[in-house]
C-alpha positions as CSV (number, residue, x, y, z in Angstrom):
1,M,131.6,18.4,158.9
2,T,134.0,17.3,161.7
3,E,137.4,17.1,160.1
4,V,138.9,14.5,162.5
5,V,137.0,11.9,164.5
6,V,139.1,10.1,167.2
7,I,137.6,6.9,168.5
8,G,139.1,6.1,171.9
9,G,140.2,8.3,174.8
10,G,143.4,6.8,176.1
11,P,146.9,8.2,175.5
12,A,146.8,7.5,171.7
13,G,143.4,9.0,171.1
14,L,143.9,12.1,173.3
15,S,147.4,12.7,171.9
16,A,146.0,12.7,168.3
17,A,143.2,15.0,169.4
18,L,145.5,17.4,171.1
19,F,147.7,17.8,168.0
20,T,144.9,18.1,165.5
21,A,142.8,20.5,167.6
22,K,145.8,22.6,168.7
23,N,146.6,23.1,165.0
24,G,143.1,24.2,163.9
25,L,141.3,21.1,162.8
26,E,137.8,20.5,164.1
27,T,138.2,17.4,166.3
28,T,135.7,15.1,167.9
29,V,136.6,12.3,170.4
30,F,134.3,9.4,171.4
31,D,135.5,7.7,174.6
32,T,133.8,4.8,176.4
33,D,136.5,5.2,179.1
34,G,137.4,1.5,178.9
35,T,141.1,2.2,178.7
36,W,143.7,0.1,180.6
37,M,145.1,3.3,182.0
38,H,142.7,3.0,184.9
39,K,144.7,0.0,186.0
40,A,148.1,1.6,185.6
41,H,150.6,3.6,187.6
42,L,153.3,5.1,185.5
43,F,156.9,5.5,186.5
44,N,158.1,5.3,182.8
45,Y,156.4,8.3,181.2
46,P,159.0,10.9,180.2
47,G,158.7,14.1,182.1
48,I,156.6,12.6,184.9
49,G,158.2,10.9,187.9
50,S,155.2,9.0,189.0
51,V,151.5,9.3,188.1
52,D,148.4,7.2,188.5
53,G,147.0,6.3,185.1
54,S,143.5,7.8,185.8
55,N,145.2,11.1,186.9
56,L,147.2,11.2,183.7
57,L,144.0,10.8,181.7
58,D,142.3,13.5,183.7
59,T,145.1,15.9,182.8
60,M,145.1,14.9,179.1
61,R,141.3,15.4,179.0
62,E,141.6,18.9,180.4
63,Q,144.3,19.7,177.9
64,V,142.3,18.6,174.9
65,D,139.2,20.4,176.3
66,D,141.3,23.6,176.5
67,F,142.1,23.3,172.8
68,G,138.4,23.0,171.9
69,V,138.0,19.2,171.3
70,D,134.4,18.1,171.2
71,R,134.9,15.2,173.7
72,N,132.0,12.8,174.0
73,Q,132.6,10.9,177.2
74,G,130.7,7.6,177.6
75,V,129.7,7.5,174.0
76,E,130.4,4.3,172.0
77,V,131.0,4.3,168.3
78,T,129.1,1.3,166.7
79,D,130.2,1.7,163.1
80,V,132.5,3.5,160.7
81,A,131.7,3.5,157.0
82,A,133.4,5.0,154.0
83,T,131.3,7.5,152.1
84,D,131.9,9.6,148.9
85,D,133.2,12.5,151.0
86,G,135.1,10.7,153.8
87,F,133.5,8.7,156.6
88,E,130.3,8.3,158.5
89,V,130.9,7.5,162.2
90,T,127.8,6.1,163.9
91,T,126.9,6.0,167.6
92,E,123.7,4.7,169.3
93,E,122.4,8.3,169.2
94,D,123.5,9.8,165.9
95,S,126.1,9.9,163.2
96,H,129.0,12.2,162.3
97,D,130.8,12.9,159.1
98,A,134.6,13.0,159.1
99,S,137.4,13.5,156.7
100,Y,139.8,11.5,158.9
101,V,139.3,8.7,161.4
102,V,141.8,7.8,164.1
103,L,141.2,4.4,165.7
104,A,142.5,4.3,169.3
105,T,140.4,1.5,170.8
106,G,143.2,-0.5,172.4
107,A,143.3,-4.2,171.3
108,N,139.7,-4.0,170.0
109,R,140.1,-4.2,166.3
110,D,136.4,-4.5,165.3
111,L,136.0,-1.1,163.7
112,A,139.2,-1.7,161.6
113,E,137.8,-5.0,160.5
114,G,134.5,-3.3,159.5
115,L,136.4,-0.8,157.4
116,E,138.3,-3.7,155.8
117,C,141.7,-2.4,156.9
118,A,144.6,-4.8,156.1
119,F,145.9,-7.0,159.0
120,T,149.3,-8.6,159.4
121,D,150.0,-12.3,160.0
122,E,150.1,-11.5,163.7
123,E,146.4,-10.3,163.4
124,I,147.2,-6.7,164.2
125,V,146.2,-3.8,162.0
126,D,148.8,-3.1,159.4
127,V,150.0,0.5,159.4
128,D,152.8,2.5,158.0
129,V,155.2,4.7,160.0
130,T,152.5,7.5,160.0
131,M,150.0,5.0,161.5
132,E,147.9,5.2,158.3
133,T,146.1,1.9,157.5
134,S,145.5,0.4,154.1
135,V,142.3,2.5,154.0
136,E,143.3,6.1,153.1
137,D,142.7,8.6,155.9
138,V,142.0,6.0,158.5
139,Y,144.7,5.7,161.2
140,A,145.2,2.9,163.8
141,T,147.2,3.4,167.0
142,G,148.3,1.8,170.2
143,G,147.3,-1.8,171.1
144,M,145.6,-2.5,167.8
145,V,148.8,-2.1,165.9
146,R,151.2,-3.9,168.3
147,A,151.2,-7.5,169.4
148,E,152.6,-6.8,172.9
149,E,154.1,-3.3,173.2
150,W,151.2,-1.8,175.2
151,Q,152.8,1.3,176.8
152,A,151.2,4.7,177.4
153,V,154.2,6.6,175.9
154,I,154.3,4.4,172.8
155,S,150.5,4.9,172.3
156,A,150.8,8.6,172.8
157,G,153.5,8.7,170.1
158,D,151.3,6.7,167.7
159,G,148.6,9.3,168.2
160,A,151.0,12.1,167.6
161,A,152.3,10.4,164.4
162,A,148.8,10.0,163.0
163,A,147.9,13.6,163.8
164,L,151.0,15.0,162.2
165,N,150.3,13.0,159.0
166,I,146.8,14.4,159.0
167,L,148.1,17.9,159.4
168,T,150.7,17.3,156.7
169,K,147.9,16.3,154.3
170,E,145.8,19.3,155.3
171,K,148.6,21.9,155.1
172,G,150.0,20.5,151.8
173,E,153.5,20.2,153.1
174,H,155.4,18.4,155.8
175,Y,154.1,19.7,159.1
176,H,155.9,20.1,162.4
177,D,154.2,20.9,165.6
178,F,157.0,22.8,167.2
179,D,156.5,25.6,169.7
180,V,158.8,28.2,171.2
181,P,158.6,30.0,174.6
182,S,156.8,33.0,173.0
183,D,154.1,30.7,171.7
184,A,153.5,29.5,175.3
185,E,153.2,33.1,176.5
186,A,150.7,34.0,173.7
187,V,148.6,30.9,174.4
188,F,148.8,30.7,178.2
189,G,149.8,34.3,179.1
190,S,146.5,35.0,180.9
191,M,146.9,31.8,182.9
192,I,150.5,32.6,183.8
193,D,149.4,36.0,185.1
194,E,146.9,34.3,187.4
195,E,149.5,32.3,189.2
C-alpha cells in the first residue's frame, strides 16, 4: 500500500512528496504537468535570484526522484474514494491504495468535491493550518485553498505543512524535518566527493 499519494506535480505537490519520501514514507506522485509554473519566471522564490518556472520544476523533480518518489508523469487521476483502510486513487490505467492523499491540483477542485471536502463561502477548499481538509487524512494545497494568492513559494509551504502533519501522525509526536551539516554529508557525501 502506498502511504502517501500526491496528486499534482507543481511546487505544492513536489514539496509534499519531498518531505514525506525524505522521511521514509512510501510516496507516489501523479502529475499531468498542467501547472502554471510553465508560464512563470521567478524572482521572488527565496534562495533563488532568478529562475524559469519550468527549470525550477525540473530541479524539484530530480530532487524527489533522488529520494525515491514513484513519480508518474503524464498520468491523470480520475477519482479518489474513501475506503475502509484509507483511499483508493484511480487513474485511467489502474488504481492505488493510500493512507493519505495530498491534493495539489491548482485551482481545479473537482477531486475535493468528489471526496465531499468542505468548502468556504469563497468556494475554496476549507483547510486548517496543517492543510488538512474536513475529510481526515486528505490535504489540499496551493490554488485550491486560496482565492488569489497563487505563488510558488506559498504553494511549496502548503505542501510542506501537509507533509509535516502526515509525518506527525505517522511518528506519533510533533515532527520536525530539520537537518544539520553532518546529515548532508551522510546523504550527499558521495556526490560531494565527485565534484
